[in-house]
N, CA, C and O atoms as a GROMACS GRO file, in nm:
protein
  484
    1UNK      N    1   1.818   8.931  -5.974
    1UNK     CA    2   1.743   8.911  -5.852
    1UNK      C    3   1.840   8.900  -5.734
    1UNK      O    4   1.943   8.835  -5.745
    2UNK      N    5   1.808   8.963  -5.625
    2UNK     CA    6   1.891   8.957  -5.505
    2UNK      C    7   1.845   8.838  -5.422
    2UNK      O    8   1.729   8.830  -5.382
    3UNK      N    9   1.937   8.746  -5.398
    3UNK     CA   10   1.906   8.625  -5.323
    3UNK      C   11   1.886   8.659  -5.175
    3UNK      O   12   1.972   8.722  -5.114
    4UNK      N   13   1.771   8.618  -5.116
    4UNK     CA   14   1.750   8.643  -4.973
    4UNK      C   15   1.833   8.545  -4.890
    4UNK      O   16   1.813   8.424  -4.898
    5UNK      N   17   1.926   8.598  -4.811
    5UNK     CA   18   2.015   8.516  -4.730
    5UNK      C   19   1.992   8.548  -4.583
    5UNK      O   20   1.995   8.664  -4.542
    6UNK      N   21   1.969   8.443  -4.505
    6UNK     CA   22   1.954   8.458  -4.360
    6UNK      C   23   2.074   8.389  -4.294
    6UNK      O   24   2.096   8.270  -4.315
    7UNK      N   25   2.150   8.464  -4.216
    7UNK     CA   26   2.271   8.411  -4.153
    7UNK      C   27   2.247   8.402  -4.002
    7UNK      O   28   2.206   8.499  -3.939
    8UNK      N   29   2.275   8.284  -3.946
    8UNK     CA   30   2.257   8.260  -3.803
    8UNK      C   31   2.390   8.216  -3.743
    8UNK      O   32   2.460   8.131  -3.799
    9UNK      N   33   2.424   8.273  -3.629
    9UNK     CA   34   2.546   8.236  -3.557
    9UNK      C   35   2.508   8.165  -3.428
    9UNK      O   36   2.418   8.209  -3.356
   10UNK      N   37   2.576   8.054  -3.400
   10UNK     CA   38   2.553   7.981  -3.275
   10UNK      C   39   2.688   7.949  -3.212
   10UNK      O   40   2.769   7.878  -3.271
   11UNK      N   41   2.711   8.001  -3.094
   11UNK     CA   42   2.833   7.970  -3.022
   11UNK      C   43   2.952   8.056  -3.059
   11UNK      O   44   3.061   8.034  -3.007
   12UNK      N   45   2.936   8.152  -3.147
   12UNK     CA   46   3.043   8.246  -3.181
   12UNK      C   47   2.981   8.380  -3.216
   12UNK      O   48   2.862   8.390  -3.246
   13UNK      N   49   3.063   8.482  -3.211
   13UNK     CA   50   3.012   8.617  -3.233
   13UNK      C   51   3.002   8.650  -3.382
   13UNK      O   52   3.082   8.605  -3.464
   14UNK      N   53   2.901   8.729  -3.413
   14UNK     CA   54   2.878   8.774  -3.550
   14UNK      C   55   2.986   8.874  -3.589
   14UNK      O   56   3.022   8.963  -3.512
   15UNK      N   57   3.040   8.857  -3.712
   15UNK     CA   58   3.138   8.953  -3.762
   15UNK      C   59   3.100   8.995  -3.904
   15UNK      O   60   3.043   8.916  -3.980
   16UNK      N   61   3.131   9.117  -3.939
   16UNK     CA   62   3.103   9.166  -4.074
   16UNK      C   63   3.187   9.092  -4.178
   16UNK      O   64   3.142   9.072  -4.291
   17UNK      N   65   3.307   9.051  -4.140
   17UNK     CA   66   3.394   8.978  -4.232
   17UNK      C   67   3.329   8.847  -4.276
   17UNK      O   68   3.327   8.815  -4.395
   18UNK      N   69   3.277   8.772  -4.181
   18UNK     CA   70   3.212   8.644  -4.213
   18UNK      C   71   3.082   8.670  -4.290
   18UNK      O   72   3.052   8.598  -4.385
   19UNK      N   73   3.004   8.772  -4.248
   19UNK     CA   74   2.882   8.806  -4.321
   19UNK      C   75   2.912   8.836  -4.467
   19UNK      O   76   2.843   8.786  -4.556
   20UNK      N   77   3.014   8.917  -4.493
   20UNK     CA   78   3.049   8.952  -4.631
   20UNK      C   79   3.096   8.831  -4.710
   20UNK      O   80   3.065   8.818  -4.828
   21UNK      N   81   3.172   8.743  -4.645
   21UNK     CA   82   3.217   8.621  -4.712
   21UNK      C   83   3.098   8.534  -4.753
   21UNK      O   84   3.093   8.484  -4.865
   22UNK      N   85   3.004   8.517  -4.661
   22UNK     CA   86   2.885   8.436  -4.690
   22UNK      C   87   2.801   8.499  -4.800
   22UNK      O   88   2.755   8.428  -4.890
   23UNK      N   89   2.780   8.629  -4.794
   23UNK     CA   90   2.700   8.697  -4.897
   23UNK      C   91   2.768   8.687  -5.034
   23UNK      O   92   2.699   8.677  -5.136
   24UNK      N   93   2.901   8.691  -5.037
   24UNK     CA   94   2.974   8.675  -5.163
   24UNK      C   95   2.953   8.535  -5.221
   24UNK      O   96   2.922   8.520  -5.339
   25UNK      N   97   2.970   8.433  -5.136
   25UNK     CA   98   2.948   8.296  -5.182
   25UNK      C   99   2.802   8.273  -5.224
   25UNK      O  100   2.776   8.206  -5.323
   26UNK      N  101   2.708   8.328  -5.147
   26UNK     CA  102   2.566   8.311  -5.180
   26UNK      C  103   2.533   8.376  -5.313
   26UNK      O  104   2.452   8.323  -5.389
   27UNK      N  105   2.595   8.490  -5.343
   27UNK     CA  106   2.573   8.554  -5.472
   27UNK      C  107   2.619   8.468  -5.588
   27UNK      O  108   2.561   8.472  -5.697
   28UNK      N  109   2.723   8.389  -5.564
   28UNK     CA  110   2.773   8.299  -5.669
   28UNK      C  111   2.676   8.186  -5.699
   28UNK      O  112   2.673   8.133  -5.810
   29UNK      N  113   2.595   8.148  -5.599
   29UNK     CA  114   2.499   8.040  -5.620
   29UNK      C  115   2.398   8.075  -5.728
   29UNK      O  116   2.348   7.986  -5.797
   30UNK      N  117   2.369   8.204  -5.744
   30UNK     CA  118   2.271   8.246  -5.846
   30UNK      C  119   2.322   8.219  -5.987
   30UNK      O  120   2.242   8.212  -6.080
   31UNK      N  121   2.452   8.203  -6.004
   31UNK     CA  122   2.506   8.168  -6.136
   31UNK      C  123   2.463   8.028  -6.178
   31UNK      O  124   2.448   8.000  -6.297
   32UNK      N  125   2.444   7.941  -6.079
   32UNK     CA  126   2.410   7.803  -6.108
   32UNK      C  127   2.260   7.780  -6.116
   32UNK      O  128   2.215   7.688  -6.185
   33UNK      N  129   2.183   7.862  -6.046
   33UNK     CA  130   2.038   7.844  -6.043
   33UNK      C  131   1.973   7.980  -6.021
   33UNK      O  132   2.000   8.046  -5.921
   34UNK      N  133   1.888   8.021  -6.114
   34UNK     CA  134   1.828   8.153  -6.103
   34UNK      C  135   1.692   8.153  -6.034
   34UNK      O  136   1.628   8.257  -6.023
   35UNK      N  137   1.647   8.038  -5.986
   35UNK     CA  138   1.518   8.033  -5.919
   35UNK      C  139   1.531   7.980  -5.776
   35UNK      O  140   1.457   7.890  -5.734
   36UNK      N  141   1.626   8.036  -5.701
   36UNK     CA  142   1.642   8.005  -5.560
   36UNK      C  143   1.546   8.094  -5.481
   36UNK      O  144   1.546   8.216  -5.498
   37UNK      N  145   1.466   8.033  -5.396
   37UNK     CA  146   1.368   8.108  -5.318
   37UNK      C  147   1.423   8.151  -5.182
   37UNK      O  148   1.386   8.257  -5.131
   38UNK      N  149   1.511   8.070  -5.125
   38UNK     CA  150   1.556   8.095  -4.989
   38UNK      C  151   1.694   8.036  -4.969
   38UNK      O  152   1.726   7.932  -5.026
   39UNK      N  153   1.776   8.104  -4.889
   39UNK     CA  154   1.908   8.054  -4.854
   39UNK      C  155   1.934   8.086  -4.706
   39UNK      O  156   1.949   8.202  -4.670
   40UNK      N  157   1.939   7.983  -4.623
   40UNK     CA  158   1.967   8.000  -4.480
   40UNK      C  159   2.104   7.940  -4.450
   40UNK      O  160   2.133   7.827  -4.488
   41UNK      N  161   2.187   8.018  -4.382
   41UNK     CA  162   2.322   7.973  -4.348
   41UNK      C  163   2.336   7.977  -4.197
   41UNK      O  164   2.310   8.081  -4.135
   42UNK      N  165   2.377   7.865  -4.137
   42UNK     CA  166   2.401   7.859  -3.992
   42UNK      C  167   2.548   7.829  -3.969
   42UNK      O  168   2.602   7.731  -4.020
   43UNK      N  169   2.613   7.914  -3.892
   43UNK     CA  170   2.753   7.896  -3.855
   43UNK      C  171   2.755   7.860  -3.707
   43UNK      O  172   2.699   7.932  -3.624
   44UNK      N  173   2.820   7.749  -3.673
   44UNK     CA  174   2.820   7.702  -3.535
   44UNK      C  175   2.961   7.671  -3.486
   44UNK      O  176   3.049   7.631  -3.562
   45UNK      N  177   2.979   7.691  -3.359
   45UNK     CA  178   3.095   7.639  -3.288
   45UNK      C  179   3.034   7.565  -3.170
   45UNK      O  180   3.017   7.624  -3.063
   46UNK      N  181   3.002   7.436  -3.187
   46UNK     CA  182   2.918   7.363  -3.092
   46UNK      C  183   2.968   7.362  -2.948
   46UNK      O  184   2.889   7.387  -2.857
   47UNK      N  185   3.094   7.333  -2.924
   47UNK     CA  186   3.141   7.332  -2.786
   47UNK      C  187   3.273   7.407  -2.778
   47UNK      O  188   3.346   7.418  -2.876
   48UNK      N  189   3.300   7.456  -2.663
   48UNK     CA  190   3.415   7.544  -2.647
   48UNK      C  191   3.529   7.475  -2.572
   48UNK      O  192   3.605   7.541  -2.502
   49UNK      N  193   3.543   7.345  -2.586
   49UNK     CA  194   3.653   7.276  -2.521
   49UNK      C  195   3.780   7.302  -2.600
   49UNK      O  196   3.782   7.292  -2.723
   50UNK      N  197   3.885   7.335  -2.530
   50UNK     CA  198   4.009   7.370  -2.597
   50UNK      C  199   4.106   7.252  -2.602
   50UNK      O  200   4.216   7.265  -2.656
   51UNK      N  201   4.068   7.139  -2.548
   51UNK     CA  202   4.158   7.025  -2.549
   51UNK      C  203   4.160   6.956  -2.685
   51UNK      O  204   4.264   6.903  -2.725
   52UNK      N  205   4.051   6.956  -2.756
   52UNK     CA  206   4.043   6.889  -2.885
   52UNK      C  207   4.024   6.986  -3.000
   52UNK      O  208   3.982   6.944  -3.108
   53UNK      N  209   4.053   7.112  -2.980
   53UNK     CA  210   4.031   7.211  -3.085
   53UNK      C  211   3.889   7.261  -3.081
   53UNK      O  212   3.806   7.210  -3.006
   54UNK      N  213   3.861   7.360  -3.160
   54UNK     CA  214   3.727   7.417  -3.167
   54UNK      C  215   3.665   7.378  -3.300
   54UNK      O  216   3.702   7.435  -3.403
   55UNK      N  217   3.574   7.285  -3.301
   55UNK     CA  218   3.513   7.246  -3.428
   55UNK      C  219   3.418   7.355  -3.479
   55UNK      O  220   3.348   7.419  -3.401
   56UNK      N  221   3.418   7.375  -3.608
   56UNK     CA  222   3.324   7.466  -3.672
   56UNK      C  223   3.230   7.386  -3.760
   56UNK      O  224   3.267   7.280  -3.811
   57UNK      N  225   3.111   7.436  -3.776
   57UNK     CA  226   3.012   7.371  -3.862
   57UNK      C  227   2.941   7.478  -3.942
   57UNK      O  228   2.906   7.583  -3.889
   58UNK      N  229   2.920   7.451  -4.070
   58UNK     CA  230   2.844   7.541  -4.157
   58UNK      C  231   2.736   7.458  -4.225
   58UNK      O  232   2.765   7.360  -4.294
   59UNK      N  233   2.613   7.500  -4.206
   59UNK     CA  234   2.500   7.431  -4.269
   59UNK      C  235   2.428   7.531  -4.358
   59UNK      O  236   2.396   7.642  -4.315
   60UNK      N  237   2.404   7.491  -4.483
   60UNK     CA  238   2.335   7.577  -4.578
   60UNK      C  239   2.208   7.506  -4.623
   60UNK      O  240   2.213   7.393  -4.672
   61UNK      N  241   2.094   7.571  -4.607
   61UNK     CA  242   1.965   7.520  -4.654
   61UNK      C  243   1.918   7.612  -4.767
   61UNK      O  244   1.904   7.733  -4.749
   62UNK      N  245   1.895   7.552  -4.883
   62UNK     CA  246   1.850   7.628  -4.999
   62UNK      C  247   1.720   7.567  -5.050
   62UNK      O  248   1.709   7.445  -5.063
   63UNK      N  249   1.622   7.652  -5.077
   63UNK     CA  250   1.498   7.607  -5.137
   63UNK      C  251   1.493   7.659  -5.279
   63UNK      O  252   1.510   7.778  -5.305
   64UNK      N  253   1.468   7.567  -5.372
   64UNK     CA  254   1.463   7.598  -5.514
   64UNK      C  255   1.320   7.578  -5.561
   64UNK      O  256   1.249   7.490  -5.511
   65UNK      N  257   1.278   7.658  -5.658
   65UNK     CA  258   1.143   7.645  -5.713
   65UNK      C  259   1.118   7.500  -5.755
   65UNK      O  260   1.211   7.424  -5.784
   66UNK      N  261   0.994   7.464  -5.756
   66UNK     CA  262   0.945   7.329  -5.785
   66UNK      C  263   0.967   7.234  -5.668
   66UNK      O  264   0.974   7.112  -5.686
   67UNK      N  265   0.978   7.290  -5.548
   67UNK     CA  266   0.974   7.208  -5.428
   67UNK      C  267   1.101   7.134  -5.390
   67UNK      O  268   1.093   7.034  -5.319
   68UNK      N  269   1.216   7.178  -5.434
   68UNK     CA  270   1.340   7.111  -5.395
   68UNK      C  271   1.404   7.184  -5.278
   68UNK      O  272   1.420   7.307  -5.281
   69UNK      N  273   1.441   7.109  -5.175
   69UNK     CA  274   1.516   7.167  -5.064
   69UNK      C  275   1.650   7.095  -5.057
   69UNK      O  276   1.656   6.972  -5.048
   70UNK      N  277   1.758   7.174  -5.061
   70UNK     CA  278   1.892   7.119  -5.063
   70UNK      C  279   1.964   7.159  -4.935
   70UNK      O  280   1.943   7.268  -4.882
   71UNK      N  281   2.049   7.069  -4.885
   71UNK     CA  282   2.124   7.095  -4.762
   71UNK      C  283   2.269   7.059  -4.785
   71UNK      O  284   2.301   6.952  -4.838
   72UNK      N  285   2.357   7.149  -4.744
   72UNK     CA  286   2.501   7.122  -4.740
   72UNK      C  287   2.546   7.142  -4.597
   72UNK      O  288   2.517   7.246  -4.537
   73UNK      N  289   2.616   7.044  -4.542
   73UNK     CA  290   2.658   7.048  -4.403
   73UNK      C  291   2.804   7.010  -4.396
   73UNK      O  292   2.841   6.897  -4.428
   74UNK      N  293   2.888   7.103  -4.354
   74UNK     CA  294   3.032   7.077  -4.346
   74UNK      C  295   3.082   7.102  -4.205
   74UNK      O  296   3.037   7.195  -4.138
   75UNK      N  297   3.174   7.017  -4.161
   75UNK     CA  298   3.235   7.031  -4.028
   75UNK      C  299   3.385   7.034  -4.045
   75UNK      O  300   3.440   6.972  -4.136
   76UNK      N  301   3.452   7.107  -3.956
   76UNK     CA  302   3.598   7.119  -3.965
   76UNK      C  303   3.652   7.130  -3.825
   76UNK      O  304   3.593   7.196  -3.739
   77UNK      N  305   3.762   7.066  -3.801
   77UNK     CA  306   3.831   7.081  -3.673
   77UNK      C  307   3.942   7.184  -3.689
   77UNK      O  308   4.008   7.188  -3.793
   78UNK      N  309   3.962   7.264  -3.588
   78UNK     CA  310   4.071   7.361  -3.589
   78UNK      C  311   4.199   7.287  -3.553
   78UNK      O  312   4.231   7.270  -3.435
   79UNK      N  313   4.272   7.244  -3.655
   79UNK     CA  314   4.394   7.169  -3.630
   79UNK      C  315   4.517   7.251  -3.669
   79UNK      O  316   4.617   7.195  -3.714
   80UNK      N  317   4.509   7.382  -3.653
   80UNK     CA  318   4.622   7.467  -3.683
   80UNK      C  319   4.624   7.520  -3.825
   80UNK      O  320   4.715   7.593  -3.862
   81UNK      N  321   4.526   7.484  -3.905
   81UNK     CA  322   4.523   7.534  -4.043
   81UNK      C  323   4.482   7.682  -4.041
   81UNK      O  324   4.425   7.730  -3.943
   82UNK      N  325   4.511   7.749  -4.148
   82UNK     CA  326   4.480   7.892  -4.155
   82UNK      C  327   4.330   7.911  -4.174
   82UNK      O  328   4.269   7.849  -4.261
   83UNK      N  329   4.273   7.998  -4.094
   83UNK     CA  330   4.132   8.038  -4.107
   83UNK      C  331   4.039   7.917  -4.124
   83UNK      O  332   3.978   7.903  -4.230
   84UNK      N  333   4.027   7.830  -4.024
   84UNK     CA  334   3.943   7.710  -4.040
   84UNK      C  335   3.796   7.743  -4.065
   84UNK      O  336   3.727   7.667  -4.133
   85UNK      N  337   3.747   7.854  -4.011
   85UNK     CA  338   3.607   7.890  -4.034
   85UNK      C  339   3.585   7.928  -4.180
   85UNK      O  340   3.483   7.890  -4.238
   86UNK      N  341   3.677   8.001  -4.239
   86UNK     CA  342   3.666   8.035  -4.381
   86UNK      C  343   3.665   7.910  -4.467
   86UNK      O  344   3.591   7.901  -4.565
   87UNK      N  345   3.748   7.813  -4.432
   87UNK     CA  346   3.756   7.688  -4.509
   87UNK      C  347   3.626   7.610  -4.501
   87UNK      O  348   3.578   7.558  -4.602
   88UNK      N  349   3.568   7.603  -4.382
   88UNK     CA  350   3.442   7.531  -4.365
   88UNK      C  351   3.331   7.598  -4.446
   88UNK      O  352   3.250   7.528  -4.508
   89UNK      N  353   3.327   7.730  -4.448
   89UNK     CA  354   3.226   7.803  -4.526
   89UNK      C  355   3.249   7.778  -4.675
   89UNK      O  356   3.153   7.754  -4.749
   90UNK      N  357   3.373   7.784  -4.718
   90UNK     CA  358   3.406   7.759  -4.859
   90UNK      C  359   3.363   7.618  -4.901
   90UNK      O  360   3.300   7.601  -5.005
   91UNK      N  361   3.396   7.518  -4.820
   91UNK     CA  362   3.362   7.380  -4.852
   91UNK      C  363   3.210   7.359  -4.857
   91UNK      O  364   3.161   7.287  -4.943
   92UNK      N  365   3.137   7.422  -4.765
   92UNK     CA  366   2.991   7.408  -4.764
   92UNK      C  367   2.930   7.468  -4.890
   92UNK      O  368   2.838   7.410  -4.948
   93UNK      N  369   2.978   7.583  -4.932
   93UNK     CA  370   2.924   7.645  -5.053
   93UNK      C  371   2.963   7.567  -5.179
   93UNK      O  372   2.885   7.562  -5.274
   94UNK      N  373   3.080   7.508  -5.182
   94UNK     CA  374   3.118   7.423  -5.296
   94UNK      C  375   3.026   7.301  -5.305
   94UNK      O  376   2.986   7.261  -5.414
   95UNK      N  377   2.995   7.242  -5.189
   95UNK     CA  378   2.901   7.130  -5.187
   95UNK      C  379   2.765   7.173  -5.238
   95UNK      O  380   2.700   7.101  -5.313
   96UNK      N  381   2.719   7.292  -5.196
   96UNK     CA  382   2.589   7.342  -5.241
   96UNK      C  383   2.590   7.369  -5.390
   96UNK      O  384   2.490   7.345  -5.457
   97UNK      N  385   2.701   7.419  -5.445
   97UNK     CA  386   2.709   7.441  -5.590
   97UNK      C  387   2.689   7.310  -5.665
   97UNK      O  388   2.617   7.306  -5.764
   98UNK      N  389   2.754   7.203  -5.617
   98UNK     CA  390   2.737   7.072  -5.683
   98UNK      C  391   2.592   7.026  -5.676
   98UNK      O  392   2.538   6.975  -5.774
   99UNK      N  393   2.529   7.043  -5.560
   99UNK     CA  394   2.389   7.003  -5.545
   99UNK      C  395   2.298   7.084  -5.637
   99UNK      O  396   2.207   7.028  -5.699
  100UNK      N  397   2.322   7.213  -5.647
  100UNK     CA  398   2.240   7.297  -5.736
  100UNK      C  399   2.258   7.256  -5.881
  100UNK      O  400   2.160   7.249  -5.956
  101UNK      N  401   2.380   7.229  -5.921
  101UNK     CA  402   2.403   7.183  -6.060
  101UNK      C  403   2.328   7.054  -6.088
  101UNK      O  404   2.269   7.038  -6.194
  102UNK      N  405   2.330   6.963  -5.990
  102UNK     CA  406   2.261   6.836  -6.007
  102UNK      C  407   2.110   6.857  -6.024
  102UNK      O  408   2.048   6.797  -6.112
  103UNK      N  409   2.052   6.941  -5.940
  103UNK     CA  410   1.907   6.966  -5.947
  103UNK      C  411   1.870   7.037  -6.077
  103UNK      O  412   1.771   7.001  -6.141
  104UNK      N  413   1.949   7.137  -6.116
  104UNK     CA  414   1.918   7.211  -6.239
  104UNK      C  415   1.929   7.119  -6.360
  104UNK      O  416   1.846   7.125  -6.450
  105UNK      N  417   2.031   7.034  -6.364
  105UNK     CA  418   2.044   6.938  -6.474
  105UNK      C  419   1.925   6.843  -6.478
  105UNK      O  420   1.876   6.809  -6.586
  106UNK      N  421   1.880   6.800  -6.361
  106UNK     CA  422   1.765   6.710  -6.356
  106UNK      C  423   1.639   6.782  -6.403
  106UNK      O  424   1.557   6.724  -6.475
  107UNK      N  425   1.622   6.910  -6.364
  107UNK     CA  426   1.504   6.986  -6.406
  107UNK      C  427   1.505   7.010  -6.556
  107UNK      O  428   1.400   7.013  -6.620
  108UNK      N  429   1.622   7.029  -6.612
  108UNK     CA  430   1.633   7.049  -6.757
  108UNK      C  431   1.632   6.918  -6.833
  108UNK      O  432   1.632   6.915  -6.956
  109UNK      N  433   1.632   6.809  -6.759
  109UNK     CA  434   1.636   6.675  -6.814
  109UNK      C  435   1.766   6.649  -6.890
  109UNK      O  436   1.768   6.576  -6.989
  110UNK      N  437   1.875   6.710  -6.842
  110UNK     CA  438   2.007   6.686  -6.900
  110UNK      C  439   2.073   6.561  -6.843
  110UNK      O  440   2.175   6.516  -6.894
  111UNK      N  441   2.015   6.506  -6.738
  111UNK     CA  442   2.072   6.387  -6.676
  111UNK      C  443   2.027   6.266  -6.756
  111UNK      O  444   1.908   6.249  -6.785
  112UNK      N  445   2.122   6.182  -6.790
  112UNK     CA  446   2.088   6.061  -6.865
  112UNK      C  447   2.018   5.964  -6.772
  112UNK      O  448   2.062   5.940  -6.659
  113UNK      N  449   1.910   5.908  -6.820
  113UNK     CA  450   1.842   5.804  -6.744
  113UNK      C  451   1.853   5.675  -6.823
  113UNK      O  452   1.857   5.675  -6.946
  114UNK      N  453   1.857   5.568  -6.751
  114UNK     CA  454   1.869   5.438  -6.816
  114UNK      C  455   1.732   5.393  -6.862
  114UNK      O  456   1.634   5.398  -6.787
  115UNK      N  457   1.726   5.349  -6.986
  115UNK     CA  458   1.600   5.295  -7.037
  115UNK      C  459   1.579   5.160  -6.973
  115UNK      O  460   1.661   5.115  -6.893
  116UNK      N  461   1.471   5.097  -7.007
  116UNK     CA  462   1.443   4.965  -6.953
  116UNK      C  463   1.563   4.875  -6.980
  116UNK      O  464   1.597   4.850  -7.096
  117UNK      N  465   1.626   4.828  -6.875
  117UNK     CA  466   1.752   4.754  -6.890
  117UNK      C  467   1.733   4.609  -6.927
  117UNK      O  468   1.830   4.538  -6.953
  118UNK      N  469   1.609   4.563  -6.930
  118UNK     CA  470   1.587   4.423  -6.967
  118UNK      C  471   1.606   4.406  -7.118
  118UNK      O  472   1.559   4.487  -7.198
  119UNK      N  473   1.675   4.303  -7.152
  119UNK     CA  474   1.698   4.277  -7.294
  119UNK      C  475   1.579   4.200  -7.350
  119UNK      O  476   1.518   4.118  -7.282
  120UNK      N  477   1.546   4.229  -7.475
  120UNK     CA  478   1.432   4.157  -7.537
  120UNK      C  479   1.467   4.010  -7.558
  120UNK      O  480   1.582   3.976  -7.586
  121UNK      N  481   1.368   3.925  -7.544
  121UNK     CA  482   1.392   3.781  -7.560
  121UNK      C  483   1.346   3.736  -7.694
  121UNK      O  484   1.357   3.618  -7.726
   0.00000   0.00000   0.00000
């Protein structure tokens, strides 16, 4: 199944390089969960002040069957590191992978739950 991905840019220009990076990461999400209904990715550069660096933000909203909506939101400051936007996108998708694993494990009932913790008298 091809995952429907909607990519939104705010405060920066759309590039094919970033689109391809996001589509690659989004394709990997299907390995963790095969019943994803929607994946929305928002890339932002909120303000353009150059005195404190240019912060980037990546927010991923994923809807999974059975009514689960998951959100991963990562922020990064441009502090001279290489490709800060790529790093923020990578970190956001890693966070989403963890969230998807958690939901899938819960749906499969692989998560251990504590029984009644009261001891018998």
